[in-house]
N, CA, C and O atoms as a GROMACS GRO file, in nm:
protein
  376
    1UNK      N    1  -3.920   0.196 -11.946
    1UNK     CA    2  -3.975   0.326 -11.879
    1UNK      C    3  -3.873   0.349 -11.723
    1UNK      O    4  -3.797   0.271 -11.667
    2UNK      N    5  -3.917   0.504 -11.686
    2UNK     CA    6  -3.825   0.569 -11.593
    2UNK      C    7  -3.895   0.590 -11.443
    2UNK      O    8  -4.014   0.621 -11.430
    3UNK      N    9  -3.838   0.576 -11.373
    3UNK     CA   10  -3.908   0.561 -11.230
    3UNK      C   11  -3.794   0.689 -11.143
    3UNK      O   12  -3.680   0.658 -11.106
    4UNK      N   13  -3.835   0.783 -11.129
    4UNK     CA   14  -3.781   0.855 -11.012
    4UNK      C   15  -3.792   0.900 -10.875
    4UNK      O   16  -3.904   0.950 -10.860
    5UNK      N   17  -3.734   0.901 -10.784
    5UNK     CA   18  -3.776   0.958 -10.686
    5UNK      C   19  -3.716   1.091 -10.579
    5UNK      O   20  -3.605   1.117 -10.626
    6UNK      N   21  -3.725   1.129 -10.530
    6UNK     CA   22  -3.697   1.240 -10.409
    6UNK      C   23  -3.729   1.252 -10.273
    6UNK      O   24  -3.850   1.274 -10.270
    7UNK      N   25  -3.682   1.247 -10.155
    7UNK     CA   26  -3.705   1.212 -10.035
    7UNK      C   27  -3.597   1.299  -9.960
    7UNK      O   28  -3.495   1.259  -9.903
    8UNK      N   29  -3.646   1.435  -9.973
    8UNK     CA   30  -3.569   1.567  -9.889
    8UNK      C   31  -3.587   1.544  -9.759
    8UNK      O   32  -3.680   1.481  -9.709
    9UNK      N   33  -3.477   1.607  -9.690
    9UNK     CA   34  -3.502   1.562  -9.494
    9UNK      C   35  -3.608   1.698  -9.412
    9UNK      O   36  -3.720   1.693  -9.362
   10UNK      N   37  -3.522   1.798  -9.428
   10UNK     CA   38  -3.582   1.908  -9.322
   10UNK      C   39  -3.610   2.047  -9.430
   10UNK      O   40  -3.545   2.077  -9.530
   11UNK      N   41  -3.735   2.120  -9.370
   11UNK     CA   42  -3.755   2.253  -9.422
   11UNK      C   43  -3.696   2.337  -9.326
   11UNK      O   44  -3.701   2.305  -9.207
   12UNK      N   45  -3.631   2.456  -9.368
   12UNK     CA   46  -3.599   2.575  -9.252
   12UNK      C   47  -3.609   2.691  -9.366
   12UNK      O   48  -3.536   2.701  -9.465
   13UNK      N   49  -3.717   2.778  -9.327
   13UNK     CA   50  -3.667   2.924  -9.390
   13UNK      C   51  -3.513   3.036  -9.352
   13UNK      O   52  -3.412   3.041  -9.283
   14UNK      N   53  -3.589   3.110  -9.455
   14UNK     CA   54  -3.359   3.192  -9.416
   14UNK      C   55  -3.417   3.253  -9.288
   14UNK      O   56  -3.326   3.266  -9.207
   15UNK      N   57  -3.549   3.301  -9.233
   15UNK     CA   58  -3.553   3.389  -9.123
   15UNK      C   59  -3.512   3.279  -8.986
   15UNK      O   60  -3.429   3.298  -8.897
   16UNK      N   61  -3.603   3.161  -9.007
   16UNK     CA   62  -3.614   3.112  -8.887
   16UNK      C   63  -3.486   3.060  -8.830
   16UNK      O   64  -3.460   3.035  -8.712
   17UNK      N   65  -3.361   3.042  -9.013
   17UNK     CA   66  -3.240   2.982  -8.961
   17UNK      C   67  -3.138   3.039  -8.885
   17UNK      O   68  -3.056   2.991  -8.806
   18UNK      N   69  -3.168   3.190  -8.938
   18UNK     CA   70  -3.123   3.319  -8.839
   18UNK      C   71  -3.146   3.309  -8.647
   18UNK      O   72  -3.085   3.326  -8.542
   19UNK      N   73  -3.272   3.272  -8.698
   19UNK     CA   74  -3.305   3.285  -8.537
   19UNK      C   75  -3.275   3.157  -8.438
   19UNK      O   76  -3.324   3.132  -8.328
   20UNK      N   77  -3.189   3.094  -8.506
   20UNK     CA   78  -3.147   2.966  -8.464
   20UNK      C   79  -3.242   2.814  -8.427
   20UNK      O   80  -3.225   2.719  -8.350
   21UNK      N   81  -3.332   2.849  -8.513
   21UNK     CA   82  -3.396   2.676  -8.484
   21UNK      C   83  -3.425   2.676  -8.615
   21UNK      O   84  -3.405   2.767  -8.696
   22UNK      N   85  -3.480   2.555  -8.633
   22UNK     CA   86  -3.490   2.468  -8.762
   22UNK      C   87  -3.597   2.364  -8.722
   22UNK      O   88  -3.573   2.282  -8.634
   23UNK      N   89  -3.738   2.368  -8.800
   23UNK     CA   90  -3.856   2.311  -8.824
   23UNK      C   91  -3.824   2.171  -8.923
   23UNK      O   92  -3.797   2.166  -9.043
   24UNK      N   93  -3.840   2.051  -8.815
   24UNK     CA   94  -3.807   1.917  -8.880
   24UNK      C   95  -3.947   1.891  -8.907
   24UNK      O   96  -4.046   1.922  -8.840
   25UNK      N   97  -3.936   1.811  -9.047
   25UNK     CA   98  -4.069   1.758  -9.076
   25UNK      C   99  -4.076   1.585  -9.073
   25UNK      O  100  -3.986   1.535  -9.006
   26UNK      N  101  -4.133   1.528  -9.112
   26UNK     CA  102  -4.137   1.370  -9.117
   26UNK      C  103  -4.068   1.373  -9.289
   26UNK      O  104  -4.084   1.455  -9.380
   27UNK      N  105  -3.990   1.253  -9.282
   27UNK     CA  106  -3.960   1.238  -9.450
   27UNK      C  107  -4.048   1.196  -9.544
   27UNK      O  108  -4.138   1.118  -9.512
   28UNK      N  109  -4.033   1.241  -9.671
   28UNK     CA  110  -4.106   1.146  -9.769
   28UNK      C  111  -4.062   1.146  -9.920
   28UNK      O  112  -3.954   1.128  -9.976
   29UNK      N  113  -4.143   1.163  -9.947
   29UNK     CA  114  -4.102   1.046 -10.082
   29UNK      C  115  -4.186   1.079 -10.206
   29UNK      O  116  -4.303   1.045 -10.223
   30UNK      N  117  -4.104   1.155 -10.296
   30UNK     CA  118  -4.205   1.198 -10.430
   30UNK      C  119  -4.164   1.095 -10.553
   30UNK      O  120  -4.053   1.102 -10.604
   31UNK      N  121  -4.264   0.999 -10.596
   31UNK     CA  122  -4.260   0.939 -10.716
   31UNK      C  123  -4.282   0.981 -10.843
   31UNK      O  124  -4.387   1.041 -10.866
   32UNK      N  125  -4.207   0.962 -10.928
   32UNK     CA  126  -4.214   1.001 -11.066
   32UNK      C  127  -4.218   0.902 -11.170
   32UNK      O  128  -4.107   0.850 -11.185
   33UNK      N  129  -4.293   0.865 -11.233
   33UNK     CA  130  -4.294   0.758 -11.357
   33UNK      C  131  -4.364   0.820 -11.474
   33UNK      O  132  -4.469   0.882 -11.490
   34UNK      N  133  -4.230   0.765 -11.573
   34UNK     CA  134  -4.300   0.802 -11.706
   34UNK      C  135  -4.266   0.648 -11.814
   34UNK      O  136  -4.192   0.560 -11.768
   35UNK      N  137  -4.327   0.635 -11.952
   35UNK     CA  138  -4.295   0.533 -12.004
   35UNK      C  139  -4.365   0.587 -12.166
   35UNK      O  140  -4.475   0.629 -12.204
   36UNK      N  141  -4.262   0.566 -12.214
   36UNK     CA  142  -4.218   0.704 -12.355
   36UNK      C  143  -4.195   0.558 -12.481
   36UNK      O  144  -4.136   0.451 -12.470
   37UNK      N  145  -4.273   0.620 -12.594
   37UNK     CA  146  -4.216   0.518 -12.698
   37UNK      C  147  -4.163   0.597 -12.823
   37UNK      O  148  -4.227   0.688 -12.876
   38UNK      N  149  -4.027   0.548 -12.869
   38UNK     CA  150  -3.989   0.631 -12.944
   38UNK      C  151  -3.919   0.556 -13.097
   38UNK      O  152  -3.801   0.563 -13.132
   39UNK      N  153  -4.026   0.492 -13.167
   39UNK     CA  154  -3.945   0.393 -13.268
   39UNK      C  155  -3.830   0.443 -13.327
   39UNK      O  156  -3.839   0.561 -13.362
   40UNK      N  157  -3.703   0.377 -13.354
   40UNK     CA  158  -3.605   0.373 -13.428
   40UNK      C  159  -3.644   0.446 -13.551
   40UNK      O  160  -3.751   0.426 -13.608
   41UNK      N  161  -3.552   0.535 -13.593
   41UNK     CA  162  -3.508   0.579 -13.748
   41UNK      C  163  -3.633   0.678 -13.780
   41UNK      O  164  -3.644   0.730 -13.892
   42UNK      N  165  -3.781   0.714 -13.616
   42UNK     CA  166  -3.901   0.785 -13.712
   42UNK      C  167  -3.866   0.934 -13.651
   42UNK      O  168  -3.748   0.957 -13.625
   43UNK      N  169  -3.926   0.996 -13.637
   43UNK     CA  170  -3.953   1.138 -13.644
   43UNK      C  171  -4.074   1.202 -13.441
   43UNK      O  172  -4.102   1.296 -13.366
   44UNK      N  173  -4.089   1.092 -13.460
   44UNK     CA  174  -4.190   1.094 -13.321
   44UNK      C  175  -4.157   1.043 -13.147
   44UNK      O  176  -4.085   0.951 -13.110
   45UNK      N  177  -4.211   1.109 -13.091
   45UNK     CA  178  -4.180   1.066 -12.979
   45UNK      C  179  -4.280   1.069 -12.887
   45UNK      O  180  -4.292   1.184 -12.845
   46UNK      N  181  -4.378   0.972 -12.824
   46UNK     CA  182  -4.450   0.972 -12.692
   46UNK      C  183  -4.423   0.900 -12.579
   46UNK      O  184  -4.357   0.800 -12.550
   47UNK      N  185  -4.525   1.015 -12.499
   47UNK     CA  186  -4.474   0.962 -12.367
   47UNK      C  187  -4.601   0.993 -12.260
   47UNK      O  188  -4.656   1.103 -12.258
   48UNK      N  189  -4.641   0.885 -12.173
   48UNK     CA  190  -4.723   0.882 -12.064
   48UNK      C  191  -4.632   0.919 -11.924
   48UNK      O  192  -4.522   0.867 -11.904
   49UNK      N  193  -4.692   1.012 -11.836
   49UNK     CA  194  -4.620   1.042 -11.732
   49UNK      C  195  -4.721   1.088 -11.650
   49UNK      O  196  -4.832   1.132 -11.681
   50UNK      N  197  -4.653   1.065 -11.504
   50UNK     CA  198  -4.734   1.050 -11.405
   50UNK      C  199  -4.576   1.124 -11.272
   50UNK      O  200  -4.467   1.071 -11.249
   51UNK      N  201  -4.633   1.253 -11.216
   51UNK     CA  202  -4.593   1.324 -11.148
   51UNK      C  203  -4.634   1.326 -11.015
   51UNK      O  204  -4.750   1.360 -10.991
   52UNK      N  205  -4.531   1.285 -10.893
   52UNK     CA  206  -4.615   1.309 -10.746
   52UNK      C  207  -4.709   1.183 -10.762
   52UNK      O  208  -4.832   1.194 -10.758
   53UNK      N  209  -4.659   1.086 -10.777
   53UNK     CA  210  -4.734   0.936 -10.809
   53UNK      C  211  -4.849   0.890 -10.736
   53UNK      O  212  -4.952   0.848 -10.790
   54UNK      N  213  -4.821   0.903 -10.566
   54UNK     CA  214  -4.887   0.866 -10.505
   54UNK      C  215  -4.960   0.959 -10.403
   54UNK      O  216  -5.012   0.940 -10.293
   55UNK      N  217  -4.943   1.070 -10.486
   55UNK     CA  218  -5.026   1.219 -10.441
   55UNK      C  219  -4.999   1.270 -10.290
   55UNK      O  220  -5.082   1.303 -10.206
   56UNK      N  221  -4.835   1.265 -10.279
   56UNK     CA  222  -4.785   1.325 -10.124
   56UNK      C  223  -4.776   1.442 -10.115
   56UNK      O  224  -4.678   1.494 -10.167
   57UNK      N  225  -4.861   1.514 -10.055
   57UNK     CA  226  -4.843   1.633  -9.974
   57UNK      C  227  -4.753   1.664  -9.903
   57UNK      O  228  -4.744   1.591  -9.804
   58UNK      N  229  -4.645   1.780  -9.911
   58UNK     CA  230  -4.530   1.800  -9.804
   58UNK      C  231  -4.491   1.929  -9.848
   58UNK      O  232  -4.487   1.959  -9.967
   59UNK      N  233  -4.451   2.037  -9.720
   59UNK     CA  234  -4.383   2.138  -9.715
   59UNK      C  235  -4.252   2.146  -9.788
   59UNK      O  236  -4.168   2.062  -9.755
   60UNK      N  237  -4.222   2.224  -9.874
   60UNK     CA  238  -4.116   2.201  -9.929
   60UNK      C  239  -4.046   2.341  -9.876
   60UNK      O  240  -3.931   2.312  -9.841
   61UNK      N  241  -4.068   2.470  -9.858
   61UNK     CA  242  -4.011   2.597  -9.757
   61UNK      C  243  -4.088   2.609  -9.672
   61UNK      O  244  -4.189   2.542  -9.654
   62UNK      N  245  -4.041   2.713  -9.600
   62UNK     CA  246  -4.125   2.733  -9.475
   62UNK      C  247  -4.057   2.878  -9.452
   62UNK      O  248  -3.934   2.868  -9.445
   63UNK      N  249  -4.116   3.032  -9.437
   63UNK     CA  250  -4.094   3.140  -9.422
   63UNK      C  251  -4.130   3.272  -9.291
   63UNK      O  252  -4.220   3.349  -9.323
   64UNK      N  253  -4.091   3.287  -9.208
   64UNK     CA  254  -4.189   3.372  -9.156
   64UNK      C  255  -4.084   3.534  -9.146
   64UNK      O  256  -4.022   3.592  -9.056
   65UNK      N  257  -4.114   3.561  -9.316
   65UNK     CA  258  -4.000   3.712  -9.309
   65UNK      C  259  -4.105   3.792  -9.291
   65UNK      O  260  -4.060   3.900  -9.253
   66UNK      N  261  -4.245   3.797  -9.300
   66UNK     CA  262  -4.321   3.910  -9.243
   66UNK      C  263  -4.396   3.899  -9.140
   66UNK      O  264  -4.506   3.951  -9.125
   67UNK      N  265  -4.322   3.811  -9.046
   67UNK     CA  266  -4.395   3.830  -8.898
   67UNK      C  267  -4.494   3.734  -8.919
   67UNK      O  268  -4.564   3.718  -8.820
   68UNK      N  269  -4.530   3.648  -9.039
   68UNK     CA  270  -4.633   3.594  -9.027
   68UNK      C  271  -4.610   3.430  -9.109
   68UNK      O  272  -4.528   3.438  -9.200
   69UNK      N  273  -4.669   3.289  -9.089
   69UNK     CA  274  -4.606   3.194  -9.181
   69UNK      C  275  -4.680   3.166  -9.295
   69UNK      O  276  -4.802   3.145  -9.300
   70UNK      N  277  -4.582   3.167  -9.403
   70UNK     CA  278  -4.571   3.130  -9.543
   70UNK      C  279  -4.497   2.962  -9.566
   70UNK      O  280  -4.377   2.940  -9.548
   71UNK      N  281  -4.583   2.870  -9.602
   71UNK     CA  282  -4.515   2.790  -9.679
   71UNK      C  283  -4.591   2.754  -9.760
   71UNK      O  284  -4.714   2.752  -9.766
   72UNK      N  285  -4.449   2.703  -9.876
   72UNK     CA  286  -4.464   2.616  -9.995
   72UNK      C  287  -4.518   2.519  -9.988
   72UNK      O  288  -4.515   2.476  -9.873
   73UNK      N  289  -4.594   2.427 -10.090
   73UNK     CA  290  -4.625   2.324 -10.068
   73UNK      C  291  -4.571   2.220 -10.235
   73UNK      O  292  -4.562   2.282 -10.341
   74UNK      N  293  -4.553   2.129 -10.232
   74UNK     CA  294  -4.555   2.034 -10.307
   74UNK      C  295  -4.646   2.001 -10.458
   74UNK      O  296  -4.765   1.969 -10.450
   75UNK      N  297  -4.588   2.010 -10.571
   75UNK     CA  298  -4.683   1.996 -10.682
   75UNK      C  299  -4.814   1.871 -10.627
   75UNK      O  300  -4.774   1.773 -10.564
   76UNK      N  301  -4.955   1.886 -10.655
   76UNK     CA  302  -5.042   1.738 -10.646
   76UNK      C  303  -4.992   1.663 -10.708
   76UNK      O  304  -4.875   1.672 -10.744
   77UNK      N  305  -5.099   1.532 -10.747
   77UNK     CA  306  -5.032   1.434 -10.825
   77UNK      C  307  -5.070   1.504 -11.005
   77UNK      O  308  -5.172   1.572 -11.007
   78UNK      N  309  -5.018   1.495 -11.104
   78UNK     CA  310  -5.040   1.543 -11.218
   78UNK      C  311  -4.969   1.411 -11.337
   78UNK      O  312  -4.867   1.342 -11.325
   79UNK      N  313  -5.069   1.416 -11.444
   79UNK     CA  314  -5.043   1.286 -11.499
   79UNK      C  315  -5.076   1.359 -11.678
   79UNK      O  316  -5.153   1.453 -11.692
   80UNK      N  317  -5.017   1.308 -11.772
   80UNK     CA  318  -5.048   1.326 -11.916
   80UNK      C  319  -4.980   1.281 -12.010
   80UNK      O  320  -4.917   1.180 -11.978
   81UNK      N  321  -4.960   1.332 -12.163
   81UNK     CA  322  -4.909   1.234 -12.221
   81UNK      C  323  -4.826   1.380 -12.314
   81UNK      O  324  -4.841   1.500 -12.290
   82UNK      N  325  -4.769   1.337 -12.385
   82UNK     CA  326  -4.613   1.435 -12.358
   82UNK      C  327  -4.577   1.372 -12.505
   82UNK      O  328  -4.527   1.260 -12.495
   83UNK      N  329  -4.595   1.431 -12.672
   83UNK     CA  330  -4.586   1.421 -12.797
   83UNK      C  331  -4.513   1.497 -12.876
   83UNK      O  332  -4.531   1.619 -12.884
   84UNK      N  333  -4.402   1.417 -12.956
   84UNK     CA  334  -4.285   1.532 -12.996
   84UNK      C  335  -4.305   1.514 -13.088
   84UNK      O  336  -4.378   1.417 -13.107
   85UNK      N  337  -4.260   1.587 -13.200
   85UNK     CA  338  -4.227   1.563 -13.374
   85UNK      C  339  -4.084   1.640 -13.385
   85UNK      O  340  -4.039   1.751 -13.356
   86UNK      N  341  -4.041   1.522 -13.441
   86UNK     CA  342  -3.909   1.659 -13.460
   86UNK      C  343  -3.873   1.626 -13.617
   86UNK      O  344  -3.848   1.516 -13.668
   87UNK      N  345  -3.881   1.786 -13.690
   87UNK     CA  346  -3.887   1.802 -13.799
   87UNK      C  347  -3.779   1.792 -13.844
   87UNK      O  348  -3.682   1.784 -13.769
   88UNK      N  349  -3.767   1.791 -13.993
   88UNK     CA  350  -3.628   1.810 -14.063
   88UNK      C  351  -3.557   1.662 -14.084
   88UNK      O  352  -3.612   1.553 -14.090
   89UNK      N  353  -3.435   1.690 -14.092
   89UNK     CA  354  -3.386   1.504 -14.179
   89UNK      C  355  -3.298   1.469 -13.993
   89UNK      O  356  -3.251   1.544 -13.908
   90UNK      N  357  -3.313   1.344 -14.003
   90UNK     CA  358  -3.258   1.264 -13.869
   90UNK      C  359  -3.064   1.256 -13.920
   90UNK      O  360  -3.001   1.240 -14.024
   91UNK      N  361  -3.030   1.281 -13.758
   91UNK     CA  362  -2.910   1.319 -13.765
   91UNK      C  363  -2.833   1.172 -13.829
   91UNK      O  364  -2.738   1.183 -13.907
   92UNK      N  365  -2.887   1.031 -13.787
   92UNK     CA  366  -2.770   0.912 -13.779
   92UNK      C  367  -2.861   0.845 -13.942
   92UNK      O  368  -2.843   0.726 -13.968
   93UNK      N  369  -2.947   0.926 -14.032
   93UNK     CA  370  -3.040   0.847 -14.159
   93UNK      C  371  -2.915   0.904 -14.245
   93UNK      O  372  -2.836   0.998 -14.239
   94UNK      N  373  -2.944   0.781 -14.337
   94UNK     CA  374  -2.884   0.799 -14.480
   94UNK      C  375  -2.884   0.801 -14.608
   94UNK      O  376  -2.780   0.828 -14.669
   0.00000   0.00000   0.00000
């Protein structure tokens, strides 16, 4: 099982930074989790995953380049199943 998180601090657009102001936003945490099975000596791997576990909505980029406010947000909660099969001979098999 793997758990990862990210906690960015401030959002700043290039034009906004040149004008001398920075827009601070509240801190937030994005959590991702995945759980996988990869039996020893087998060719397959299966993994369940969830990105943005808490479904946190945050602004990750702000731009005022065209005299209008444009904001990019993070991805909403995404979950799924990843299956992988490796064809051919295994590296450490005899």
